[in-house]
PQR file of N, CA, C, O and H, with PARSE charges and radii, in Angstrom:
ATOM      1  N   MET A   1       0.907  -1.149  -0.112 -0.4000 1.5000
ATOM      2  CA  MET A   1      -0.021  -0.112  -0.044 -0.0000 2.0000
ATOM      3  C   MET A   1       0.949   1.412   0.237  0.5500 1.7000
ATOM      4  O   MET A   1       2.096   1.469   0.680 -0.5500 1.4000
ATOM      5  N   HIS A   2       0.148   2.439  -0.139 -0.4000 1.5000
ATOM      6  CA  HIS A   2       1.136   3.479  -0.191 -0.0000 2.0000
ATOM      7  C   HIS A   2       0.197   4.716   0.904  0.5500 1.7000
ATOM      8  O   HIS A   2      -1.009   4.871   1.091 -0.5500 1.4000
ATOM      9  H   HIS A   2      -0.784   2.393  -0.499  0.4000 1.0000
ATOM     10  N   VAL A   3       1.075   5.228   1.298 -0.4000 1.5000
ATOM     11  CA  VAL A   3       0.424   6.461   2.463 -0.0000 2.0000
ATOM     12  C   VAL A   3       1.191   7.702   1.550  0.5500 1.7000
ATOM     13  O   VAL A   3       2.135   7.444   0.804 -0.5500 1.4000
ATOM     14  H   VAL A   3       2.056   5.102   1.146  0.4000 1.0000
ATOM     15  N   GLU A   4       0.630   9.110   1.728 -0.4000 1.5000
ATOM     16  CA  GLU A   4       0.744  10.711   2.104 -0.0000 2.0000
ATOM     17  C   GLU A   4       0.983  10.887   3.241  0.5500 1.7000
ATOM     18  O   GLU A   4       0.195  10.839   4.185 -0.5500 1.4000
ATOM     19  H   GLU A   4      -0.137   9.319   2.335  0.4000 1.0000
ATOM     20  N   THR A   5       3.031  11.292   3.253 -0.4000 1.5000
ATOM     21  CA  THR A   5       3.311  12.094   4.591 -0.0000 2.0000
ATOM     22  C   THR A   5       2.121  13.316   4.509  0.5500 1.7000
ATOM     23  O   THR A   5       1.291  13.496   3.617 -0.5500 1.4000
ATOM     24  H   THR A   5       3.671  11.330   2.485  0.4000 1.0000
ATOM     25  N   VAL A   6       2.351  14.118   5.816 -0.4000 1.5000
ATOM     26  CA  VAL A   6       1.879  15.458   6.084 -0.0000 2.0000
ATOM     27  C   VAL A   6       2.587  16.530   4.860  0.5500 1.7000
ATOM     28  O   VAL A   6       1.929  17.402   4.293 -0.5500 1.4000
ATOM     29  H   VAL A   6       3.025  13.971   6.541  0.4000 1.0000
ATOM     30  N   PHE A   7       4.257  16.221   4.560 -0.4000 1.5000
ATOM     31  CA  PHE A   7       4.780  16.848   3.548 -0.0000 2.0000
ATOM     32  C   PHE A   7       4.189  16.545   2.035  0.5500 1.7000
ATOM     33  O   PHE A   7       4.577  17.232   1.090 -0.5500 1.4000
ATOM     34  H   PHE A   7       4.792  15.513   5.020  0.4000 1.0000
ATOM     35  N   LEU A   8       3.371  15.637   1.881 -0.4000 1.5000
ATOM     36  CA  LEU A   8       2.745  15.022   0.120 -0.0000 2.0000
ATOM     37  C   LEU A   8       3.735  14.421  -0.004  0.5500 1.7000
ATOM     38  O   LEU A   8       4.251  14.712  -1.084 -0.5500 1.4000
ATOM     39  H   LEU A   8       3.056  15.078   2.649  0.4000 1.0000
ATOM     40  N   LYS A   9       4.464  13.503   0.704 -0.4000 1.5000
ATOM     41  CA  LYS A   9       5.657  12.770  -0.321 -0.0000 2.0000
ATOM     42  C   LYS A   9       4.969  11.584   0.018  0.5500 1.7000
ATOM     43  O   LYS A   9       4.408  11.360   1.090 -0.5500 1.4000
ATOM     44  H   LYS A   9       4.045  13.267   1.581  0.4000 1.0000
ATOM     45  N   ARG A  10       5.069  10.618  -1.250 -0.4000 1.5000
ATOM     46  CA  ARG A  10       4.189   9.418  -1.039 -0.0000 2.0000
ATOM     47  C   ARG A  10       5.551   8.257  -0.345  0.5500 1.7000
ATOM     48  O   ARG A  10       6.778   8.307  -0.432 -0.5500 1.4000
ATOM     49  H   ARG A  10       5.525  10.800  -2.122  0.4000 1.0000
ATOM     50  N   LEU A  11       4.496   7.166   0.412 -0.4000 1.5000
ATOM     51  CA  LEU A  11       5.850   6.206   0.703 -0.0000 2.0000
ATOM     52  C   LEU A  11       5.108   4.796   0.598  0.5500 1.7000
ATOM     53  O   LEU A  11       3.887   4.718   0.733 -0.5500 1.4000
ATOM     54  H   LEU A  11       3.500   7.126   0.483  0.4000 1.0000
ATOM     55  N   TYR A  12       5.852   3.772   0.369 -0.4000 1.5000
ATOM     56  CA  TYR A  12       5.115   2.485   0.040 -0.0000 2.0000
ATOM     57  C   TYR A  12       5.582   1.285   1.096  0.5500 1.7000
ATOM     58  O   TYR A  12       6.767   0.960   1.179 -0.5500 1.4000
ATOM     59  H   TYR A  12       6.844   3.834   0.259  0.4000 1.0000
ATOM     60  N   VAL A  13       4.547   0.661   1.888 -0.4000 1.5000
ATOM     61  CA  VAL A  13       4.915   0.163   2.634 -0.0000 2.0000
ATOM     62  C   VAL A  13       4.612  -1.130   2.661  0.5500 1.7000
ATOM     63  O   VAL A  13       3.461  -1.226   2.235 -0.5500 1.4000
ATOM     64  H   VAL A  13       3.584   0.924   1.820  0.4000 1.0000
ATOM     65  N   PHE A  14       5.036  -2.177   2.936 -0.4000 1.5000
ATOM     66  CA  PHE A  14       4.748  -3.457   2.588 -0.0000 2.0000
ATOM     67  C   PHE A  14       5.233  -4.349   3.555  0.5500 1.7000
ATOM     68  O   PHE A  14       6.380  -4.664   3.873 -0.5500 1.4000
ATOM     69  H   PHE A  14       5.971  -2.100   3.283  0.4000 1.0000
ATOM     70  N   PHE A  15       3.647  -4.842   4.132 -0.4000 1.5000
ATOM     71  CA  PHE A  15       2.988  -5.439   4.943 -0.0000 2.0000
ATOM     72  C   PHE A  15       2.630  -6.775   4.886  0.5500 1.7000
ATOM     73  O   PHE A  15       2.412  -7.173   3.741 -0.5500 1.4000
ATOM     74  H   PHE A  15       2.715  -4.586   3.874  0.4000 1.0000
ATOM     75  N   VAL A  16       2.501  -7.602   5.790 -0.4000 1.5000
ATOM     76  CA  VAL A  16       2.232  -8.939   6.144 -0.0000 2.0000
ATOM     77  C   VAL A  16       0.771  -8.862   7.200  0.5500 1.7000
ATOM     78  O   VAL A  16       0.716  -8.230   8.254 -0.5500 1.4000
ATOM     79  H   VAL A  16       2.677  -7.279   6.719  0.4000 1.0000
ATOM     80  N   MET A  17      -0.304  -9.650   6.615 -0.4000 1.5000
ATOM     81  CA  MET A  17      -0.984  -9.720   8.025 -0.0000 2.0000
ATOM     82  C   MET A  17      -1.715 -11.093   8.316  0.5500 1.7000
ATOM     83  O   MET A  17      -2.129 -11.810   7.405 -0.5500 1.4000
ATOM     84  H   MET A  17      -0.259 -10.163   5.758  0.4000 1.0000
ATOM     85  N   GLU A  18      -1.825 -11.367   9.505 -0.4000 1.5000
ATOM     86  CA  GLU A  18      -1.961 -13.230  10.374 -0.0000 2.0000
ATOM     87  C   GLU A  18      -3.367 -12.807  10.280  0.5500 1.7000
ATOM     88  O   GLU A  18      -3.857 -11.850  10.880 -0.5500 1.4000
ATOM     89  H   GLU A  18      -1.488 -10.784  10.245  0.4000 1.0000
ATOM     90  N   ILE A  19      -4.025 -13.675   9.404 -0.4000 1.5000
ATOM     91  CA  ILE A  19      -5.807 -13.469   9.450 -0.0000 2.0000
ATOM     92  C   ILE A  19      -6.405 -14.004  10.519  0.5500 1.7000
ATOM     93  O   ILE A  19      -7.504 -13.558  10.847 -0.5500 1.4000
ATOM     94  H   ILE A  19      -3.627 -14.452   8.917  0.4000 1.0000
ATOM     95  N   LYS A  20      -5.763 -15.123  11.313 -0.4000 1.5000
ATOM     96  CA  LYS A  20      -6.269 -15.285  12.331 -0.0000 2.0000
ATOM     97  C   LYS A  20      -6.385 -14.723  13.612  0.5500 1.7000
ATOM     98  O   LYS A  20      -7.280 -14.786  14.455 -0.5500 1.4000
ATOM     99  H   LYS A  20      -4.870 -15.485  11.047  0.4000 1.0000
ATOM    100  N   THR A  21      -4.911 -13.960  13.575 -0.4000 1.5000
ATOM    101  CA  THR A  21      -5.022 -13.143  14.743 -0.0000 2.0000
ATOM    102  C   THR A  21      -4.975 -11.301  14.404  0.5500 1.7000
ATOM    103  O   THR A  21      -4.674 -10.434  15.225 -0.5500 1.4000
ATOM    104  H   THR A  21      -4.184 -13.908  12.890  0.4000 1.0000
ATOM    105  N   ARG A  22      -5.242 -11.160  13.426 -0.4000 1.5000
ATOM    106  CA  ARG A  22      -5.247 -10.052  12.841 -0.0000 2.0000
ATOM    107  C   ARG A  22      -3.906  -8.805  13.076  0.5500 1.7000
ATOM    108  O   ARG A  22      -3.969  -7.604  13.339 -0.5500 1.4000
ATOM    109  H   ARG A  22      -5.487 -11.864  12.759  0.4000 1.0000
ATOM    110  N   ARG A  23      -2.821  -9.662  12.861 -0.4000 1.5000
ATOM    111  CA  ARG A  23      -1.769  -9.230  13.304 -0.0000 2.0000
ATOM    112  C   ARG A  23      -1.030  -8.228  12.464  0.5500 1.7000
ATOM    113  O   ARG A  23      -1.196  -8.614  11.307 -0.5500 1.4000
ATOM    114  H   ARG A  23      -2.770 -10.638  12.648  0.4000 1.0000
ATOM    115  N   VAL A  24      -0.364  -7.236  12.458 -0.4000 1.5000
ATOM    116  CA  VAL A  24      -0.032  -6.949  10.640 -0.0000 2.0000
ATOM    117  C   VAL A  24       1.452  -6.393  10.926  0.5500 1.7000
ATOM    118  O   VAL A  24       1.720  -5.381  11.574 -0.5500 1.4000
ATOM    119  H   VAL A  24      -0.229  -6.923  13.398  0.4000 1.0000
ATOM    120  N   HIS A  25       2.254  -7.170  10.375 -0.4000 1.5000
ATOM    121  CA  HIS A  25       3.914  -7.353  10.506 -0.0000 2.0000
ATOM    122  C   HIS A  25       4.453  -6.030   9.074  0.5500 1.7000
ATOM    123  O   HIS A  25       4.629  -6.408   7.915 -0.5500 1.4000
ATOM    124  H   HIS A  25       2.037  -7.992   9.849  0.4000 1.0000
ATOM    125  N   VAL A  26       4.571  -5.031   9.365 -0.4000 1.5000
ATOM    126  CA  VAL A  26       5.435  -4.387   8.760 -0.0000 2.0000
ATOM    127  C   VAL A  26       6.539  -4.567   8.719  0.5500 1.7000
ATOM    128  O   VAL A  26       7.275  -4.455   9.700 -0.5500 1.4000
ATOM    129  H   VAL A  26       4.429  -4.724  10.306  0.4000 1.0000
ATOM    130  N   LEU A  27       7.083  -5.039   7.041 -0.4000 1.5000
ATOM    131  CA  LEU A  27       8.664  -5.468   6.783 -0.0000 2.0000
ATOM    132  C   LEU A  27       9.359  -4.415   6.412  0.5500 1.7000
ATOM    133  O   LEU A  27      10.577  -4.363   6.586 -0.5500 1.4000
ATOM    134  H   LEU A  27       6.485  -5.130   6.244  0.4000 1.0000
ATOM    135  N   GLY A  28       8.421  -3.106   5.656 -0.4000 1.5000
ATOM    136  CA  GLY A  28       9.345  -2.108   5.258 -0.0000 2.0000
ATOM    137  C   GLY A  28       8.773  -1.049   4.785  0.5500 1.7000
ATOM    138  O   GLY A  28       7.644  -1.143   4.303 -0.5500 1.4000
ATOM    139  H   GLY A  28       7.432  -3.149   5.514  0.4000 1.0000
ATOM    140  N   VAL A  29       9.341  -0.022   4.826 -0.4000 1.5000
ATOM    141  CA  VAL A  29       8.967   1.227   4.366 -0.0000 2.0000
ATOM    142  C   VAL A  29      10.107   2.263   3.220  0.5500 1.7000
ATOM    143  O   VAL A  29      11.321   2.409   3.359 -0.5500 1.4000
ATOM    144  H   VAL A  29      10.258   0.054   5.217  0.4000 1.0000
ATOM    145  N   THR A  30       9.275   2.815   2.201 -0.4000 1.5000
ATOM    146  CA  THR A  30      10.159   3.384   1.296 -0.0000 2.0000
ATOM    147  C   THR A  30       9.894   4.101   0.149  0.5500 1.7000
ATOM    148  O   THR A  30       8.988   3.737  -0.601 -0.5500 1.4000
ATOM    149  H   THR A  30       8.288   2.696   2.089  0.4000 1.0000
ATOM    150  N   ALA A  31      10.610   5.137  -0.101 -0.4000 1.5000
ATOM    151  CA  ALA A  31       9.733   5.889  -1.173 -0.0000 2.0000
ATOM    152  C   ALA A  31       9.804   5.871  -2.879  0.5500 1.7000
ATOM    153  O   ALA A  31       9.224   6.453  -3.795 -0.5500 1.4000
ATOM    154  H   ALA A  31      11.346   5.433   0.508  0.4000 1.0000
ATOM    155  N   HIS A  32      10.889   4.829  -2.735 -0.4000 1.5000
ATOM    156  CA  HIS A  32      11.326   4.403  -4.198 -0.0000 2.0000
ATOM    157  C   HIS A  32      11.399   2.769  -3.744  0.5500 1.7000
ATOM    158  O   HIS A  32      12.129   2.177  -2.949 -0.5500 1.4000
ATOM    159  H   HIS A  32      11.361   4.357  -1.991  0.4000 1.0000
ATOM    160  N   PRO A  33      10.252   2.306  -4.661 -0.5600 1.5000
ATOM    161  CA  PRO A  33      10.414   0.857  -4.303  0.2800 2.0000
ATOM    162  C   PRO A  33      10.829   0.332  -5.587  0.5500 1.7000
ATOM    163  O   PRO A  33      10.414   0.844  -6.627 -0.5500 1.4000
ATOM    164  N   THR A  34      11.715  -0.777  -5.585 -0.4000 1.5000
ATOM    165  CA  THR A  34      12.226  -1.527  -6.314 -0.0000 2.0000
ATOM    166  C   THR A  34      12.113  -3.044  -6.632  0.5500 1.7000
ATOM    167  O   THR A  34      12.354  -3.746  -5.650 -0.5500 1.4000
ATOM    168  H   THR A  34      12.052  -1.193  -4.740  0.4000 1.0000
ATOM    169  N   GLY A  35      11.825  -3.672  -7.695 -0.4000 1.5000
ATOM    170  CA  GLY A  35      11.869  -4.896  -7.625 -0.0000 2.0000
ATOM    171  C   GLY A  35      12.657  -5.892  -6.822  0.5500 1.7000
ATOM    172  O   GLY A  35      12.244  -7.036  -6.629 -0.5500 1.4000
ATOM    173  H   GLY A  35      11.629  -3.102  -8.493  0.4000 1.0000
ATOM    174  N   ALA A  36      13.996  -5.361  -6.276 -0.4000 1.5000
ATOM    175  CA  ALA A  36      15.400  -6.076  -5.554 -0.0000 2.0000
ATOM    176  C   ALA A  36      14.520  -6.155  -4.394  0.5500 1.7000
ATOM    177  O   ALA A  36      14.195  -7.271  -3.990 -0.5500 1.4000
ATOM    178  H   ALA A  36      14.331  -4.432  -6.432  0.4000 1.0000
ATOM    179  N   TRP A  37      13.948  -4.737  -3.604 -0.4000 1.5000
ATOM    180  CA  TRP A  37      13.604  -4.430  -2.330 -0.0000 2.0000
ATOM    181  C   TRP A  37      12.760  -5.235  -2.110  0.5500 1.7000
ATOM    182  O   TRP A  37      12.737  -5.763  -0.998 -0.5500 1.4000
ATOM    183  H   TRP A  37      14.213  -3.830  -3.932  0.4000 1.0000
ATOM    184  N   VAL A  38      11.769  -5.595  -3.134 -0.4000 1.5000
ATOM    185  CA  VAL A  38      10.682  -6.656  -2.603 -0.0000 2.0000
ATOM    186  C   VAL A  38      10.951  -7.411  -2.247  0.5500 1.7000
ATOM    187  O   VAL A  38      10.925  -7.672  -1.044 -0.5500 1.4000
ATOM    188  H   VAL A  38      11.788  -5.166  -4.037  0.4000 1.0000
ATOM    189  N   THR A  39      11.431  -8.291  -3.339 -0.4000 1.5000
ATOM    190  CA  THR A  39      12.465  -9.445  -3.351 -0.0000 2.0000
ATOM    191  C   THR A  39      13.025  -9.985  -2.216  0.5500 1.7000
ATOM    192  O   THR A  39      12.837 -11.115  -1.766 -0.5500 1.4000
ATOM    193  H   THR A  39      11.453  -8.079  -4.316  0.4000 1.0000
ATOM    194  N   GLN A  40      13.931  -8.847  -1.649 -0.4000 1.5000
ATOM    195  CA  GLN A  40      13.970  -9.297  -0.513 -0.0000 2.0000
ATOM    196  C   GLN A  40      13.579  -9.267   1.034  0.5500 1.7000
ATOM    197  O   GLN A  40      13.941  -9.874   2.042 -0.5500 1.4000
ATOM    198  H   GLN A  40      14.084  -7.929  -2.014  0.4000 1.0000
ATOM    199  N   LEU A  41      12.734  -8.341   0.752 -0.4000 1.5000
ATOM    200  CA  LEU A  41      11.810  -8.315   2.357 -0.0000 2.0000
ATOM    201  C   LEU A  41      10.968  -9.307   1.915  0.5500 1.7000
ATOM    202  O   LEU A  41      10.566  -9.847   2.945 -0.5500 1.4000
ATOM    203  H   LEU A  41      12.440  -7.848  -0.067  0.4000 1.0000
ATOM    204  N   ALA A  42      10.433  -9.900   0.886 -0.4000 1.5000
ATOM    205  CA  ALA A  42       9.806 -11.331   0.377 -0.0000 2.0000
ATOM    206  C   ALA A  42      10.611 -12.679   1.271  0.5500 1.7000
ATOM    207  O   ALA A  42      10.041 -13.411   2.080 -0.5500 1.4000
ATOM    208  H   ALA A  42      10.761  -9.462   0.048  0.4000 1.0000
ATOM    209  N   ARG A  43      12.239 -12.760   0.818 -0.4000 1.5000
ATOM    210  CA  ARG A  43      13.526 -14.054   1.214 -0.0000 2.0000
ATOM    211  C   ARG A  43      13.279 -13.172   3.121  0.5500 1.7000
ATOM    212  O   ARG A  43      12.938 -13.981   3.983 -0.5500 1.4000
ATOM    213  H   ARG A  43      12.702 -12.165   0.161  0.4000 1.0000
ATOM    214  N   ASN A  44      13.411 -12.086   3.469 -0.4000 1.5000
ATOM    215  CA  ASN A  44      13.220 -11.935   4.888 -0.0000 2.0000
ATOM    216  C   ASN A  44      12.729 -12.496   5.736  0.5500 1.7000
ATOM    217  O   ASN A  44      13.233 -12.879   6.792 -0.5500 1.4000
ATOM    218  H   ASN A  44      13.688 -11.429   2.768  0.4000 1.0000
ATOM    219  N   LEU A  45      11.387 -12.630   5.249 -0.4000 1.5000
ATOM    220  CA  LEU A  45       9.877 -12.715   5.447 -0.0000 2.0000
ATOM    221  C   LEU A  45      10.293 -14.212   5.902  0.5500 1.7000
ATOM    222  O   LEU A  45      10.376 -14.516   7.092 -0.5500 1.4000
ATOM    223  H   LEU A  45      10.978 -12.319   4.392  0.4000 1.0000
ATOM    224  N   LEU A  46      10.597 -15.298   4.641 -0.4000 1.5000
ATOM    225  CA  LEU A  46      10.213 -16.573   4.331 -0.0000 2.0000
ATOM    226  C   LEU A  46      11.675 -17.495   5.216  0.5500 1.7000
ATOM    227  O   LEU A  46      11.763 -18.700   5.455 -0.5500 1.4000
ATOM    228  H   LEU A  46      10.529 -15.052   3.674  0.4000 1.0000
ATOM    229  N   THR A  47      12.620 -16.423   5.517 -0.4000 1.5000
ATOM    230  CA  THR A  47      13.581 -17.089   6.690 -0.0000 2.0000
ATOM    231  C   THR A  47      13.209 -16.450   8.496  0.5500 1.7000
ATOM    232  O   THR A  47      13.850 -16.901   9.446 -0.5500 1.4000
ATOM    233  H   THR A  47      12.548 -15.445   5.322  0.4000 1.0000
ATOM    234  N   ASP A  48      12.206 -15.480   8.665 -0.4000 1.5000
ATOM    235  CA  ASP A  48      12.069 -15.558   9.851 -0.0000 2.0000
ATOM    236  C   ASP A  48      10.779 -16.694   9.845  0.5500 1.7000
ATOM    237  O   ASP A  48      10.578 -17.316  10.889 -0.5500 1.4000
ATOM    238  H   ASP A  48      11.685 -15.114   7.893  0.4000 1.0000
ATOM    239  N   LEU A  49      10.217 -16.862   9.072 -0.4000 1.5000
ATOM    240  CA  LEU A  49       8.847 -17.559   9.808 -0.0000 2.0000
ATOM    241  C   LEU A  49       9.405 -18.800  10.140  0.5500 1.7000
ATOM    242  O   LEU A  49      10.193 -19.338   9.362 -0.5500 1.4000
ATOM    243  H   LEU A  49      10.380 -16.357   8.225  0.4000 1.0000
ATOM    244  N   ASP A  50       9.054 -19.374  11.319 -0.4000 1.5000
ATOM    245  CA  ASP A  50       9.103 -20.664  11.840 -0.0000 2.0000
ATOM    246  C   ASP A  50       7.592 -21.304  11.344  0.5500 1.7000
ATOM    247  O   ASP A  50       6.622 -20.645  10.970 -0.5500 1.4000
ATOM    248  H   ASP A  50       8.413 -18.937  11.950  0.4000 1.0000
ATOM    249  N   PRO A  51       7.687 -22.667  11.447 -0.5600 1.5000
ATOM    250  CA  PRO A  51       6.231 -23.032  10.937  0.2800 2.0000
ATOM    251  C   PRO A  51       5.366 -23.545  11.939  0.5500 1.7000
ATOM    252  O   PRO A  51       4.209 -23.942  11.800 -0.5500 1.4000
ATOM    253  N   ALA A  52       6.410 -23.466  13.482 -0.4000 1.5000
ATOM    254  CA  ALA A  52       5.229 -24.120  14.408 -0.0000 2.0000
ATOM    255  C   ALA A  52       5.648 -22.876  15.485  0.5500 1.7000
ATOM    256  O   ALA A  52       5.731 -23.066  16.698 -0.5500 1.4000
ATOM    257  H   ALA A  52       7.350 -23.144  13.596  0.4000 1.0000
ATOM    258  N   GLY A  53       5.911 -21.511  14.796 -0.4000 1.5000
ATOM    259  CA  GLY A  53       5.729 -20.448  15.568 -0.0000 2.0000
ATOM    260  C   GLY A  53       4.431 -19.612  15.882  0.5500 1.7000
ATOM    261  O   GLY A  53       3.541 -20.325  16.345 -0.5500 1.4000
ATOM    262  H   GLY A  53       5.844 -21.357  13.810  0.4000 1.0000
ATOM    263  N   ALA A  54       4.221 -18.787  15.799 -0.4000 1.5000
ATOM    264  CA  ALA A  54       3.813 -17.730  15.797 -0.0000 2.0000
ATOM    265  C   ALA A  54       2.085 -17.507  14.803  0.5500 1.7000
ATOM    266  O   ALA A  54       0.963 -17.159  15.170 -0.5500 1.4000
ATOM    267  H   ALA A  54       4.943 -18.207  15.423  0.4000 1.0000
ATOM    268  N   LEU A  55       2.697 -17.938  13.393 -0.4000 1.5000
ATOM    269  CA  LEU A  55       1.765 -18.288  12.412 -0.0000 2.0000
ATOM    270  C   LEU A  55       0.733 -19.584  12.706  0.5500 1.7000
ATOM    271  O   LEU A  55      -0.336 -19.597  12.096 -0.5500 1.4000
ATOM    272  H   LEU A  55       3.609 -18.220  13.094  0.4000 1.0000
ATOM    273  N   GLY A  56       1.057 -20.680  13.646 -0.4000 1.5000
ATOM    274  CA  GLY A  56       0.752 -21.558  13.516 -0.0000 2.0000
ATOM    275  C   GLY A  56       1.880 -22.746  12.606  0.5500 1.7000
ATOM    276  O   GLY A  56       3.093 -22.944  12.680 -0.5500 1.4000
ATOM    277  H   GLY A  56       1.925 -20.669  14.141  0.4000 1.0000
ATOM    278  N   ALA A  57       0.727 -23.385  11.729 -0.4000 1.5000
ATOM    279  CA  ALA A  57       1.803 -24.780  10.988 -0.0000 2.0000
ATOM    280  C   ALA A  57       1.776 -23.568   9.867  0.5500 1.7000
ATOM    281  O   ALA A  57       1.174 -23.573   8.794 -0.5500 1.4000
ATOM    282  H   ALA A  57      -0.258 -23.225  11.668  0.4000 1.0000
ATOM    283  N   GLY A  58       2.400 -22.785  10.291 -0.4000 1.5000
ATOM    284  CA  GLY A  58       3.161 -21.767   8.170 -0.0000 2.0000
ATOM    285  C   GLY A  58       2.141 -21.281   7.536  0.5500 1.7000
ATOM    286  O   GLY A  58       1.025 -21.701   7.234 -0.5500 1.4000
ATOM    287  H   GLY A  58       2.889 -22.781  11.164  0.4000 1.0000
ATOM    288  N   PRO A  59       2.849 -20.109   7.354 -0.5600 1.5000
ATOM    289  CA  PRO A  59       1.653 -19.545   6.021  0.2800 2.0000
ATOM    290  C   PRO A  59       0.817 -21.081   5.195  0.5500 1.7000
ATOM    291  O   PRO A  59       1.277 -22.199   4.962 -0.5500 1.4000
ATOM    292  N   ARG A  60      -0.597 -20.466   4.923 -0.4000 1.5000
ATOM    293  CA  ARG A  60      -1.540 -21.124   3.874 -0.0000 2.0000
ATOM    294  C   ARG A  60      -1.748 -20.438   2.418  0.5500 1.7000
ATOM    295  O   ARG A  60      -1.795 -20.773   1.234 -0.5500 1.4000
ATOM    296  H   ARG A  60      -0.971 -19.558   5.112  0.4000 1.0000
ATOM    297  N   HIS A  61      -1.832 -19.440   3.109 -0.4000 1.5000
ATOM    298  CA  HIS A  61      -2.410 -18.671   2.167 -0.0000 2.0000
ATOM    299  C   HIS A  61      -1.649 -16.692   1.270  0.5500 1.7000
ATOM    300  O   HIS A  61      -1.284 -15.636   1.787 -0.5500 1.4000
ATOM    301  H   HIS A  61      -1.794 -19.168   4.071  0.4000 1.0000
ATOM    302  N   LEU A  62      -1.725 -17.006   0.332 -0.4000 1.5000
ATOM    303  CA  LEU A  62      -0.876 -15.601  -0.118 -0.0000 2.0000
ATOM    304  C   LEU A  62      -2.081 -14.946  -1.560  0.5500 1.7000
ATOM    305  O   LEU A  62      -2.632 -15.305  -2.600 -0.5500 1.4000
ATOM    306  H   LEU A  62      -2.021 -17.864  -0.088  0.4000 1.0000
ATOM    307  N   ALA A  63      -1.887 -13.573  -0.471 -0.4000 1.5000
ATOM    308  CA  ALA A  63      -2.791 -12.780  -1.426 -0.0000 2.0000
ATOM    309  C   ALA A  63      -2.105 -11.536  -2.039  0.5500 1.7000
ATOM    310  O   ALA A  63      -1.188 -10.949  -1.465 -0.5500 1.4000
ATOM    311  H   ALA A  63      -1.439 -13.280   0.374  0.4000 1.0000
ATOM    312  N   LEU A  64      -2.535 -11.223  -3.069 -0.4000 1.5000
ATOM    313  CA  LEU A  64      -1.513 -10.318  -3.495 -0.0000 2.0000
ATOM    314  C   LEU A  64      -2.671  -9.037  -3.987  0.5500 1.7000
ATOM    315  O   LEU A  64      -3.849  -8.790  -4.247 -0.5500 1.4000
ATOM    316  H   LEU A  64      -3.280 -11.699  -3.535  0.4000 1.0000
ATOM    317  N   GLY A  65      -1.644  -8.625  -3.903 -0.4000 1.5000
ATOM    318  CA  GLY A  65      -2.929  -6.477  -4.909 -0.0000 2.0000
ATOM    319  C   GLY A  65      -2.179  -6.192  -5.982  0.5500 1.7000
ATOM    320  O   GLY A  65      -0.963  -6.007  -5.925 -0.5500 1.4000
ATOM    321  H   GLY A  65      -0.687  -8.826  -3.692  0.4000 1.0000
ATOM    322  N   ARG A  66      -2.795  -6.146  -6.912 -0.4000 1.5000
ATOM    323  CA  ARG A  66      -2.244  -6.150  -8.452 -0.0000 2.0000
ATOM    324  C   ARG A  66      -2.422  -4.268  -8.709  0.5500 1.7000
ATOM    325  O   ARG A  66      -2.000  -3.770  -9.752 -0.5500 1.4000
ATOM    326  H   ARG A  66      -3.783  -6.296  -6.959  0.4000 1.0000
ATOM    327  N   ASP A  67      -2.973  -3.550  -7.805 -0.4000 1.5000
ATOM    328  CA  ASP A  67      -3.421  -2.454  -8.050 -0.0000 2.0000
ATOM    329  C   ASP A  67      -2.434  -1.789  -8.685  0.5500 1.7000
ATOM    330  O   ASP A  67      -1.288  -1.699  -8.244 -0.5500 1.4000
ATOM    331  H   ASP A  67      -3.315  -3.955  -6.957  0.4000 1.0000
ATOM    332  N   PRO A  68      -3.016  -1.069 -10.237 -0.5600 1.5000
ATOM    333  CA  PRO A  68      -1.576  -0.358 -11.083  0.2800 2.0000
ATOM    334  C   PRO A  68      -1.416   1.046 -10.516  0.5500 1.7000
ATOM    335  O   PRO A  68      -0.620   1.781 -11.100 -0.5500 1.4000
ATOM    336  N   ALA A  69      -1.900   1.395  -9.728 -0.4000 1.5000
ATOM    337  CA  ALA A  69      -1.745   2.693  -9.505 -0.0000 2.0000
ATOM    338  C   ALA A  69      -0.626   3.206  -7.950  0.5500 1.7000
ATOM    339  O   ALA A  69      -0.441   4.394  -7.688 -0.5500 1.4000
ATOM    340  H   ALA A  69      -2.547   0.798  -9.253  0.4000 1.0000
TER
END
């Protein structure tokens, strides 16, 4: 998603939401997202996931937003 600051600057936020607990994890924020940035955040998320940990049996669903704006 993207957010506008009080100085009218657009920031892009990469986040993951746990549906069961409604917990939101902000993985990164940047003014200039790149494919490499998103790829690294996804790698970091997969590295940090513990299948028996906070997410239960691990992630089961992936929802992607493809908003062209």
